[in-house]
N, C-alpha and C positions, 0 to 999 in steps of 0.2 A: 629489613624485611617489609616494613610498612610501606616504604617507598616503592618497592617492587609490586606490591599489591595495588597501589594507587596507579602506577604506570600500566599495569595489566588491565585495570578497569578502563583507563582512557584508551588503551588499544582496542578493547571491546567496544567502546563508544564509537570509534571511527570505523571499525569493521562493520558494526551494525548500521552505521550511517550509510556506508557503501551498499549494504544489502537493501536498505530502505530506498536508496536511489535507484537501484536496479528494479525493485518492485514497482516503484513509481513509473519508470519507463515502460515496464511491462503493462502496467495499468493504462498508460497513455495509448499504447498500441492496440490493446484489446478493446478499450473503450472507443477508439476510433473505428475499429471494425464493427463494433456494435452500433455506433451511430450511422455508419454507412448502411448497415442492414436495416435499421429502422427507417432511414430515409428512402431506401429502395422499396421497402414494403409499404410504407404508408404515405409517401409523398410523390415519388416519381411516377409519371404516366408516360414516359418516353418523349416528352416534349423538350425541345432544346432549352427553353427558358427555365424550366424547372431543374434541368440538369446543371445549368450555370448557378442557380440559386443554391442547389445542394453542394456544389463545389465551394461556394462562398461560406456556407454554413460549416463545412468541413474545415476549411482553412481558419475560420474564426475560432472554431472549437479548439483546434490544435494550438493556436496562438494563446488563447486564454488558459488552456490546461498546462501549457509549458510555463507561462508566467506564474500560475498558481504553484506549479511544481518547484520553481526556483524559491519562492517565498516559503513553501512547505519545507524544503530541505534546510534552509537557514534556521527555521524554527525547530526542526527535529534535532539538529546538531546542538542547539542551545538546550533543548529539553533533555537530551541524553547527558550532556555535561552536568546539568543540574542534578540529574539522577545519581551521578557519582558523588556529588557533594552531599546529597540528602540520604544516600544509601539505598535508594530504591530503583536502581538502574534496570534490574531484571523486569520489574513491573512496567516500567516505561517502555522498554523494548517490546514487551508483550502487547501493550496497547497499540503502539505504532505499527509494528509488523503484522499483528493480527488484524487490525483494521484495514491495512492495505491488501492483505490476502482476501479478506471478505469483499472488498470492492472489486477485486479481480474476479472472484467467484460470481458476484452479481452480474458483471458484464458477460462472463462466460455462459451463465445460465440463461441470460436474456438472448444471447446469440443462439443458444441451443433451442430456445423456444421459437425463434424466428425461422431457423432452418427446419425444425421439426424433429422430434425425438427419434423417429425411425430413420432419419437420414444421418444421424451422428455416427462418426467412426467409433468403433468399440473402445479404443483407448482413451477417448474423451471422458467416459464414465468414471474410471478411476481417478483421472485428473480432477474432475469436479468434486469427487468425494474427498480427495486429499486436500483440495483448497478449502472445502467447507470445514473439515475436521481440524485442519491446521489453524484456520482463522479463529474458530471458536475456542480451540485449545489454548492458543496464545492469549486470547482475551480472558479466558478462565484463569490462566496463570497470572495474568496481571491483577485480577481481582483477588484471588485466593492464594497467590504465590508467596514465597518467603521474602522477607525484607532483609537486605544485606547490610544493615546499619553496622558500622564498625566503630569501636570506641574512639579511635583517633580522629574520626570524622566529626564527632560531636564537638560543637564549639560553645563555650560558655561566654556570654557577653555580659555577665554580672560584674 
């Protein structure tokens, strides 16, 4: 029975790793749109040279954010696996997924500010609200949530 629980915890690790990967890709796409909106609002004047510089900034940003994403996913997988060993996997999932959702919310709200609140499609408001509550809710779960330490996971090195 203990082995089944251990395997189910590792299955949860890799399921949540895939969810974290999906959230990171979503963050990459939304943050790229936000960067394009910021460049369009504050940098471009319609000149050819500035448009080429903006394209370079966009490509450099995507390269850097993709490289950071690869390193982040390796660290998240290790962080989740250590959570199984220490018995605090749920808290670790809350920290990672909640933080990613809050990053997505920050990009979404910045894009909404750039567009103007009166121009936002009606269904974006519930999406923003869900992102905000889910992000803070998961981080609250990570801070105040239960610890799932199991007796067979405790190791005595005496």
